[in-house]
TIMAR-379481 format. One line per field, with one value per atom (N, C-alpha, C): z, x negated, y negated; residue in three letters. Coordinates in steps of 0.05 Angstrom, whole numbers, plus 5000, padded with zeros to 4 digits. Layout:
N
pz [Z|...]
px [X|...]
py [Y|...]
res [ala|...]
This chain:
89
pz [4997|4999|4998|4979|4984|5008|5019|5041|5037|5036|5031|5050|5077|5094|5084|5071|5057|5040|5015|5002|5011|5019|5032|5040|5057|5066|5039|5023|5001|4987|4983|4970|4990|5015|5034|5026|5021|5012|4987|4971|4945|4946|4931|4930|4937|4952|4959|4922|4925|4906|4913|4893|4873|4854|4833|4806|4786|4776|4755|4732|4701|4680|4673|4665|4654|4629|4612|4596|4569|4567|4551|4523|4508|4474|4471|4480|4486|4482|4471|4464|4485|4508|4540|4556|4579|4593|4614|4624|4648|4671|4682|4718|4746|4756|4770|4795|4821|4842|4850|4870|4877|4873|4878|4876|4853|4833|4801|4801|4824|4809|4793|4778|4763|4782|4781|4786|4774|4748|4724|4699|4681|4649|4643|4636|4619|4588|4576|4544|4525|4538|4525|4546|4534|4544|4569|4563|4574|4601|4596|4617|4642|4630|4652|4660|4650|4660|4687|4678|4698|4726|4714|4740|4754|4744|4755|4776|4771|4781|4804|4798|4821|4841|4837|4862|4876|4867|4894|4891|4877|4885|4894|4889|4903|4937|4946|4972|4985|4973|4980|4979|4950|4952|4971|4981|4997|5018|5030|5059|5058|5033|5035|5046|5024|5022|5056|5065|5093|5113|5115|5129|5119|5100|5091|5105|5102|5112|5146|5154|5191|5190|5179|5177|5168|5152|5146|5173|5186|5205|5226|5231|5259|5250|5229|5222|5213|5217|5211|5245|5263|5296|5308|5293|5304|5290|5270|5261|5275|5288|5292|5320|5341|5368|5360|5343|5340|5331|5318|5311|5339|5355|5379|5395|5395|5410|5400|5385|5375|5371|5372|5374|5402|5429|5462|5470|5448|5464|5480]
px [4983|5002|4979|4993|4983|4975|4950|4944|4955|4980|4987|4973|4963|4957|4928|4914|4884|4883|4907|4911|4918|4926|4933|4910|4901|4867|4853|4852|4837|4849|4877|4881|4873|4879|4869|4842|4826|4795|4794|4808|4806|4815|4796|4801|4821|4828|4856|4874|4895|4907|4924|4936|4943|4920|4920|4906|4920|4902|4909|4895|4908|4892|4870|4853|4834|4823|4810|4799|4818|4843|4866|4851|4857|4844|4826|4810|4790|4801|4783|4794|4801|4785|4793|4811|4825|4845|4819|4810|4794|4818|4813|4829|4805|4822|4810|4826|4809|4820|4827|4839|4849|4830|4798|4778|4754|4773|4763|4741|4741|4716|4733|4717|4728|4721|4750|4756|4749|4766|4760|4762|4760|4764|4783|4807|4824|4819|4830|4817|4845|4868|4890|4906|4935|4951|4961|4967|4984|4965|4942|4922|4918|4918|4927|4952|4969|4990|4993|4982|4987|4962|4947|4918|4933|4944|4955|4977|4999|5016|5010|4996|4989|4981|4957|4947|4969|4987|5009|5028|5034|5064|5052|5028|5024|5022|5012|5014|5041|5062|5084|5097|5090|5106|5094|5066|5057|5074|5075|5080|5109|5133|5155|5159|5137|5130|5123|5108|5106|5122|5134|5164|5178|5191|5206|5199|5176|5170|5167|5166|5162|5201|5217|5241|5253|5244|5256|5243|5225|5217|5229|5240|5254|5288|5295|5319|5322|5301|5302|5297|5288|5289|5312|5328|5353|5374|5365|5386|5381|5355|5356|5359|5362|5369|5409|5415|5447|5458|5439|5451|5446|5426|5419|5443|5448|5473|5503|5502|5533|5533|5507|5514|5506|5496|5490|5516|5533|5555|5575]
py [5025|5003|4970|4954|4931|4914|4905|4885|4854|4851|4826|4805|4804|4788|4788|4803|4800|4785|4780|4776|4738|4737|4708|4704|4711|4702|4691|4712|4700|4676|4668|4654|4621|4624|4603|4593|4619|4612|4590|4598|4578|4557|4529|4507|4498|4474|4459|4456|4457|4441|4422|4404|4415|4416|4426|4424|4409|4403|4388|4393|4384|4384|4362|4367|4339|4346|4325|4335|4342|4328|4331|4333|4343|4343|4355|4374|4392|4410|4427|4461|4481|4463|4488|4466|4480|4465|4470|4447|4444|4434|4453|4450|4441|4413|4394|4401|4404|4395|4361|4358|4327|4301|4315|4293|4295|4308|4310|4328|4348|4373|4388|4406|4423|4451|4463|4489|4512|4501|4532|4522|4538|4529|4553|4542|4562|4560|4576|4583|4579|4584|4575|4568|4551|4538|4559|4582|4606|4608|4615|4615|4591|4571|4537|4547|4547|4548|4577|4594|4616|4609|4606|4592|4569|4550|4526|4539|4550|4563|4578|4606|4611|4613|4585|4570|4562|4547|4542|4560|4573|4600|4621|4633|4660|4659|4644|4639|4638|4627|4614|4650|4663|4690|4713|4710|4725|4719|4698|4688|4705|4704|4715|4740|4751|4789|4794|4783|4782|4785|4760|4756|4778|4784|4806|4826|4829|4859|4862|4840|4843|4841|4833|4835|4859|4869|4900|4914|4916|4927|4926|4898|4893|4907|4899|4908|4942|4963|4991|4991|4983|4981|4981|4960|4958|4985|4980|5006|5040|5040|5067|5068|5036|5041|5042|5026|5032|5059|5071|5099|5113|5118|5134|5119|5097|5084|5099|5100|5112|5146|5157|5186|5193|5178|5179|5172|5158|5143|5135]
res [met|met|met|arg|arg|arg|asp|asp|asp|phe|phe|phe|lys|lys|lys|lys|lys|lys|asp|asp|asp|leu|leu|leu|arg|arg|arg|phe|phe|phe|cys|cys|cys|lys|lys|lys|lys|lys|lys|ala|ala|ala|thr|thr|thr|lys|lys|lys|gly|gly|gly|pro|pro|pro|trp|trp|trp|arg|arg|arg|his|his|his|met|met|met|leu|leu|leu|lys|lys|lys|gly|gly|gly|thr|thr|thr|pro|pro|pro|his|his|his|ala|ala|ala|val|val|val|leu|leu|leu|cys|cys|cys|asp|asp|asp|ser|ser|ser|asp|asp|asp|ser|ser|ser|asn|asn|asn|val|val|val|val|val|val|cys|cys|cys|val|val|val|ala|ala|ala|tyr|tyr|tyr|thr|thr|thr|asn|asn|asn|ala|ala|ala|asp|asp|asp|phe|phe|phe|ser|ser|ser|phe|phe|phe|ile|ile|ile|lys|lys|lys|gln|gln|gln|ala|ala|ala|arg|arg|arg|ser|ser|ser|gly|gly|gly|trp|trp|trp|ser|ser|ser|val|val|val|ala|ala|ala|leu|leu|leu|lys|lys|lys|glu|glu|glu|val|val|val|ile|ile|ile|arg|arg|arg|leu|leu|leu|arg|arg|arg|glu|glu|glu|glu|glu|glu|asn|asn|asn|lys|lys|lys|gln|gln|gln|leu|leu|leu|arg|arg|arg|lys|lys|lys|glu|glu|glu|asn|asn|asn|glu|glu|glu|arg|arg|arg|leu|leu|leu|arg|arg|arg|gly|gly|gly|glu|glu|glu|ser|ser|ser|phe|phe|phe|asn|asn|asn|gly|gly|gly]
Protein backbone atom coordinates (compact mmCIF):
# COMPACT_ATOMS: atom_id res chain seq x y z
CA MET A 1 0.00 0.00 0.00
CA ARG A 2 1.28 3.47 -0.85
CA ASP A 3 2.54 5.63 2.03
CA PHE A 4 0.63 8.88 1.48
CA LYS A 5 2.15 10.50 4.57
CA LYS A 6 5.60 9.91 3.09
CA ASP A 7 4.39 11.41 -0.21
CA LEU A 8 3.11 14.46 1.67
CA ARG A 9 6.48 14.94 3.40
CA PHE A 10 8.08 14.74 -0.05
CA CYS A 11 5.75 17.48 -1.34
CA LYS A 12 6.57 19.73 1.58
CA LYS A 13 10.28 19.58 0.66
CA ALA A 14 9.64 21.03 -2.80
CA THR A 15 10.14 24.71 -3.52
CA LYS A 16 7.17 26.65 -2.18
CA GLY A 17 4.54 27.71 -4.65
CA PRO A 18 2.81 29.18 -6.34
CA TRP A 19 4.92 28.56 -9.39
CA ARG A 20 4.48 30.73 -12.46
CA HIS A 21 5.40 30.72 -16.11
CA MET A 22 8.42 32.80 -17.10
CA LEU A 23 10.03 33.54 -20.46
CA LYS A 24 6.85 33.24 -22.50
CA GLY A 25 7.48 32.82 -26.18
CA THR A 26 10.47 30.53 -25.69
CA PRO A 27 10.45 26.90 -26.88
CA HIS A 28 10.25 25.70 -23.28
CA ALA A 29 8.02 26.58 -20.35
CA VAL A 30 10.19 27.84 -17.51
CA LEU A 31 8.59 27.55 -14.09
CA CYS A 32 9.74 29.96 -11.39
CA ASP A 33 8.90 30.45 -7.74
CA SER A 34 7.68 33.76 -6.28
CA ASP A 35 11.28 35.05 -6.15
CA SER A 36 11.82 34.32 -9.87
CA ASN A 37 14.13 31.37 -9.14
CA VAL A 38 13.90 28.74 -11.88
CA VAL A 39 12.23 25.64 -10.47
CA CYS A 40 12.06 23.53 -13.63
CA VAL A 41 11.85 23.61 -17.39
CA ALA A 42 8.94 21.85 -19.06
CA TYR A 43 9.11 20.87 -22.72
CA THR A 44 5.42 20.98 -23.57
CA ASN A 45 2.45 23.03 -22.44
CA ALA A 46 0.86 19.83 -21.14
CA ASP A 47 3.94 19.14 -18.99
CA PHE A 48 3.94 22.74 -17.80
CA SER A 49 0.28 22.56 -16.76
CA PHE A 50 0.71 19.20 -15.06
CA ILE A 51 3.78 20.23 -13.05
CA LYS A 52 2.28 23.56 -12.02
CA GLN A 53 -1.01 21.97 -10.93
CA ALA A 54 0.73 19.08 -9.17
CA ARG A 55 2.76 21.52 -7.06
CA SER A 56 -0.34 22.98 -5.48
CA GLY A 57 -2.88 20.19 -5.93
CA TRP A 58 -1.01 17.02 -4.96
CA SER A 59 -0.49 17.99 -1.31
CA VAL A 60 -4.18 18.90 -1.00
CA ALA A 61 -5.19 15.54 -2.47
CA LEU A 62 -2.81 13.67 -0.18
CA LYS A 63 -4.17 15.44 2.91
CA GLU A 64 -7.68 14.45 1.86
CA VAL A 65 -6.67 10.81 1.31
CA ILE A 66 -5.04 10.72 4.75
CA ARG A 67 -8.12 12.32 6.36
CA LEU A 68 -10.48 9.91 4.59
CA ARG A 69 -8.39 6.88 5.59
CA GLU A 70 -8.49 7.98 9.22
CA GLU A 71 -12.24 8.59 8.99
CA ASN A 72 -12.71 5.16 7.41
CA LYS A 73 -10.68 3.57 10.21
CA GLN A 74 -12.84 5.27 12.84
CA LEU A 75 -16.07 4.30 11.06
CA ARG A 76 -14.92 0.68 10.85
CA LYS A 77 -14.26 0.69 14.61
CA GLU A 78 -17.67 2.20 15.26
CA ASN A 79 -19.29 -0.37 12.96
CA GLU A 80 -17.55 -3.21 14.83
CA ARG A 81 -18.68 -1.77 18.17
CA LEU A 82 -22.28 -1.42 16.99
CA ARG A 83 -22.33 -4.94 15.53
CA GLY A 84 -21.01 -6.29 18.82
CA GLU A 85 -23.72 -4.46 20.75
CA SER A 86 -26.49 -5.79 18.51
CA PHE A 87 -25.29 -9.39 18.89
CA ASN A 88 -24.69 -9.09 22.64
CA GLY A 89 -27.70 -7.09 23.18
